[in-house]
NUMI-485925 format. One record per residue (C-alpha): x, y, z; residue in one letter; chain. Coordinates in Angstrom, 2 decimals, decimal comma, padded with zeros to 5 digits, always signed. Layout:
! NUMI-485925
+---------+---------+---------+--------+-------+
|      px |      py |      pz | kedren | vexvo |
+---------+---------+---------+--------+-------+
|       X |       Y |       Z |      A |     A |
...
+---------+---------+---------+--------+-------+
END
This chain:
! NUMI-485925
+---------+---------+---------+--------+-------+
|      px |      py |      pz | kedren | vexvo |
+---------+---------+---------+--------+-------+
| +026,21 | -059,82 | -167,10 |      X |     A |
| +022,73 | -059,05 | -165,73 |      X |     A |
| +022,74 | -058,42 | -161,92 |      X |     A |
| +020,47 | -056,12 | -160,25 |      X |     A |
| +019,32 | -055,74 | -156,73 |      X |     A |
| +016,89 | -057,99 | -155,39 |      X |     A |
| +018,53 | -061,26 | -156,26 |      X |     A |
| +018,73 | -063,77 | -153,53 |      X |     A |
| +019,73 | -067,24 | -152,29 |      X |     A |
| +019,79 | -069,46 | -149,88 |      X |     A |
| +022,30 | -072,08 | -148,08 |      X |     A |
| +021,62 | -074,21 | -145,18 |      X |     A |
| +023,59 | -077,20 | -142,92 |      X |     A |
| +022,91 | -079,26 | -140,31 |      X |     A |
| +024,59 | -078,18 | -137,42 |      X |     A |
| +026,99 | -081,30 | -136,41 |      X |     A |
| +030,03 | -081,68 | -133,99 |      X |     A |
| +032,34 | -080,68 | -136,66 |      X |     A |
| +030,88 | -077,04 | -137,54 |      X |     A |
| +030,89 | -076,17 | -133,83 |      X |     A |
| +033,05 | -073,68 | -132,20 |      X |     A |
| +034,87 | -075,62 | -129,99 |      X |     A |
| +035,95 | -078,29 | -132,95 |      X |     A |
| +037,22 | -075,41 | -135,63 |      X |     A |
| +038,54 | -073,23 | -132,54 |      X |     A |
| +036,72 | -070,42 | -132,10 |      X |     A |
| +035,33 | -071,26 | -128,78 |      X |     A |
| +034,98 | -073,75 | -126,54 |      X |     A |
| +031,49 | -074,72 | -126,45 |      X |     A |
| +029,34 | -077,36 | -128,77 |      X |     A |
| +027,05 | -074,36 | -130,68 |      X |     A |
| +027,68 | -073,41 | -134,07 |      X |     A |
| +030,54 | -072,16 | -135,47 |      X |     A |
| +030,63 | -068,13 | -136,04 |      X |     A |
| +033,01 | -068,70 | -139,12 |      X |     A |
| +030,84 | -071,71 | -140,03 |      X |     A |
| +027,90 | -068,97 | -139,90 |      X |     A |
| +030,24 | -066,32 | -142,23 |      X |     A |
| +031,09 | -069,28 | -144,62 |      X |     A |
| +027,04 | -070,08 | -144,71 |      X |     A |
| +026,35 | -066,54 | -145,49 |      X |     A |
| +028,90 | -066,26 | -148,32 |      X |     A |
| +027,69 | -069,68 | -150,03 |      X |     A |
| +024,34 | -067,95 | -150,34 |      X |     A |
| +025,68 | -065,05 | -151,93 |      X |     A |
| +027,90 | -066,44 | -154,37 |      X |     A |
| +024,77 | -068,22 | -155,26 |      X |     A |
| +022,43 | -065,43 | -156,07 |      X |     A |
| +024,66 | -064,13 | -158,51 |      X |     A |
| +026,98 | -067,08 | -160,04 |      X |     A |
| +023,81 | -067,82 | -162,54 |      X |     A |
| +024,12 | -064,20 | -163,71 |      X |     A |
| +027,83 | -063,95 | -164,39 |      X |     A |
| +029,81 | -064,79 | -167,47 |      X |     A |
| +031,35 | -068,33 | -167,98 |      X |     A |
| +034,84 | -066,82 | -167,15 |      X |     A |
| +033,63 | -065,10 | -163,68 |      X |     A |
| +033,43 | -065,67 | -160,80 |      X |     A |
| +033,21 | -063,47 | -157,28 |      X |     A |
| +035,34 | -063,39 | -154,31 |      X |     A |
| +034,52 | -062,17 | -150,92 |      X |     A |
| +036,20 | -059,14 | -149,53 |      X |     A |
| +034,43 | -057,77 | -146,57 |      X |     A |
| +031,72 | -058,97 | -144,02 |      X |     A |
| +030,16 | -057,31 | -140,93 |      X |     A |
| +028,43 | -059,64 | -139,04 |      X |     A |
| +026,76 | -060,31 | -135,76 |      X |     A |
| +025,81 | -063,31 | -134,19 |      X |     A |
| +023,34 | -062,90 | -131,84 |      X |     A |
| +021,82 | -066,19 | -130,61 |      X |     A |
| +023,49 | -070,08 | -130,29 |      X |     A |
| +022,24 | -072,92 | -132,02 |      X |     A |
| +023,02 | -076,27 | -130,71 |      X |     A |
| +023,80 | -079,94 | -132,47 |      X |     A |
| +021,08 | -081,49 | -134,22 |      X |     A |
| +019,20 | -078,16 | -135,68 |      X |     A |
| +019,65 | -076,61 | -139,13 |      X |     A |
| +020,94 | -072,95 | -139,93 |      X |     A |
| +019,83 | -071,19 | -143,07 |      X |     A |
| +021,66 | -068,42 | -144,24 |      X |     A |
| +020,05 | -066,15 | -146,73 |      X |     A |
| +021,66 | -063,38 | -149,06 |      X |     A |
| +019,98 | -060,49 | -151,15 |      X |     A |
| +021,76 | -058,40 | -153,64 |      X |     A |
| +021,12 | -055,28 | -152,87 |      X |     A |
| +023,81 | -052,72 | -154,39 |      X |     A |
| +025,95 | -053,15 | -157,60 |      X |     A |
| +028,64 | -050,64 | -158,29 |      X |     A |
| +030,69 | -051,88 | -161,34 |      X |     A |
| +032,54 | -055,28 | -159,96 |      X |     A |
| +031,66 | -054,78 | -156,74 |      X |     A |
| +028,56 | -056,31 | -155,01 |      X |     A |
| +026,99 | -055,24 | -151,44 |      X |     A |
| +024,77 | -058,07 | -150,19 |      X |     A |
| +022,39 | -058,12 | -147,04 |      X |     A |
| +023,00 | -061,22 | -145,58 |      X |     A |
| +020,78 | -063,12 | -142,59 |      X |     A |
| +021,16 | -065,98 | -140,55 |      X |     A |
| +018,43 | -068,60 | -139,21 |      X |     A |
| +017,76 | -071,59 | -137,27 |      X |     A |
| +014,80 | -073,49 | -136,69 |      X |     A |
| +013,88 | -071,34 | -133,89 |      X |     A |
| +015,02 | -067,84 | -134,36 |      X |     A |
| +017,27 | -065,47 | -136,35 |      X |     A |
| +020,62 | -066,29 | -135,41 |      X |     A |
| +022,74 | -063,70 | -137,04 |      X |     A |
| +023,26 | -061,18 | -140,14 |      X |     A |
| +024,67 | -057,93 | -141,59 |      X |     A |
| +026,48 | -057,14 | -144,70 |      X |     A |
| +028,40 | -058,49 | -147,37 |      X |     A |
| +031,05 | -057,51 | -150,33 |      X |     A |
| +031,72 | -059,46 | -153,16 |      X |     A |
| +033,96 | -058,51 | -156,48 |      X |     A |
| +033,40 | -059,81 | -159,81 |      X |     A |
| +036,64 | -061,07 | -161,12 |      X |     A |
| +038,30 | -063,36 | -164,14 |      X |     A |
| +038,78 | -066,64 | -162,77 |      X |     A |
| +041,90 | -067,38 | -164,79 |      X |     A |
| +043,70 | -063,74 | -164,10 |      X |     A |
| +042,68 | -064,00 | -160,40 |      X |     A |
| +044,26 | -067,89 | -160,20 |      X |     A |
| +047,04 | -066,54 | -161,82 |      X |     A |
| +047,84 | -063,83 | -159,56 |      X |     A |
| +047,54 | -065,77 | -156,40 |      X |     A |
| +049,89 | -068,19 | -158,19 |      X |     A |
| +052,24 | -065,81 | -158,50 |      X |     A |
| +052,56 | -064,28 | -154,76 |      X |     A |
| +052,86 | -068,25 | -154,01 |      X |     A |
| +056,63 | -068,25 | -156,17 |      X |     A |
| +057,23 | -065,06 | -154,59 |      X |     A |
+---------+---------+---------+--------+-------+
END
């Protein structure tokens, strides 16, 4: 594992009626939904470190603290950028930001942990059976 602060990646999506607040249940307006912005930020963070993990490892999101400061209408593209700021054992801390075609629409911090995929899924399966 060769994770160092500064690793960065992006993820982007076009705003459609399907990812608007009115469609995902987070509001009653046709603008890019906050939960979708968060998902895009998580996707960027996971991409930033994925090439540097062992074959049996993945990262899982555990914490996010963001603000969504500007509305984005359908037709625009939203781009999220995640930059690894700290590596503390298996804990990874990212700075995340989101932009539309005009401006910065959100930002904050995101935390992920490196886990063994098989053990993680086995544990989740055990919970489902209990």
